C-alpha angles and dihedrals in degrees: 000000000000115000096228113069092222090058094058129079108294099197140029089233092060091051091044091054092053093045090051089050090053091049092049092051091050093050094047103034106015091237141064117241118204114266136169107275130215094029090139095036114114126166118222092197117092105239127163106210115253096228140103121262128198098356101103094118094050093048090049090051091054093048091049089053089052090051090054092048089050087063091059109276132125118227141169119212119192122202110200132183148110123299110282094018092119105257095144093043092054093052093046088055090069094048097091097042089052093049090048088059089053094255122144112239115193130168143194133178130213118227125221091217098044101051090128091067108091121226092001096150092043090052092050091048096051094042083057089051093050087055090054092050092053089064092061127090123279090250092053092047090051089051090052090048092055093047094048094048090048089054101044099030114188092347099076091118089069090065094038090059090066099028105038092177089069090074090068088062105038099025130227112335131207118261118264133222111273114243130180140208119351094356092059093048093048091051092049093047092050093048094043090050090055090044092054092049089059088070099042102089138142089246093051116020112199123234114189118189116198111187128203095017089174086079097045117132121240093253091056092049091052090050091050089052090052095047093049098039101043106027106124098166095071123197091105127123115182113193117193125186123196142163104252092195088064096048119080127188088264094053115121090238091061091051090051092049090050090054091050091052091050088057089058092242117157110258127164134176134217111201109203115213128191119284116276119246090252093053092047090048090055091050091052092045092051091047093052094037093235139113122283090246093057090045094054099092092054092041090056091055094046092047091049092054101037103032087221098302103154097212094045090046094055092045090050092053091048090051092052090051094047090049090053095247091118113050139165112244109212093190093055093030093225142090119273128198124198096226094177092055092047091053090052093054114106095220122166120247088213116096095213094049091046093051090046090054089051091052090052088063091064120098114278092245090056091048089051090054090052090051091052091049091052091053092056093045 
């Protein structure tokens, strides 16, 4: 009955053992006494659990920021760290708790190869929000229509041009005067600011997650400055994730953050560090369905190679399984790892080199397709 697949019975044999235990108790005592279930349940499929390890403090910090925003403040929370450190996973962990408290959670992601497209992550985020609004009642949609039109006036077409789904809510809008350059951007920023404030309410605080800010375009950065510096309505939490190893002091993002701080806006940063040995040990133990003590020898090897990087660690475990160094032993009914063979492997400690070596295991035709894709990037 558990929501996560890895928390349910993994085999018919495990379920059969517990049912037989129940039957035996009924036959002997006439009742079933509580007992630990799934003690004989072992999965023979290699599955790395889809859950977060070692980030309880960071998740709590984000939820506390949302609680403050729910009281009427505006905040920006930055999540910084290396590639693969788990920035996106940490933010996604607060999605469901926020929705349960009637907050709107929307997200957008900047793309390294589409940095010339202005406001791309904002557009993704608010197209997501329009989809959420469509699930509400006709009366609620009409209320949103009235609020949006009151905010943008006769200039609704400016927003529709970047968020086409909005037209389904506010209807067809009259054309607007064409502007160019700075004038066009200023008009858009002003209208978008008003548009955002429609959705920042006490009843439904707005959480906007913008991922990969290191690739944000200049127009987006200006809009972020405006939202954080001049938002008077409150009830807005803007979460931005970025790779701090790709952002120098002279990066445009740093200049924008400095401007936001000058405006006395609330801005905090969570710096994600690699997983601790204990957290990584728990991940390995859960993957191999064994105790943390039994998992320690493999954990030491994984930690030595990955330095606690979550993405690299999971990819490393998958590689060991695919290479046959981690196997399920049906006689012993548990997972076995050839520690000696793993130690003898000359595997790179560099994430990029390791992933490159994994790509080289793919069929030549697949590798050729990747090469063609890289040329067009």
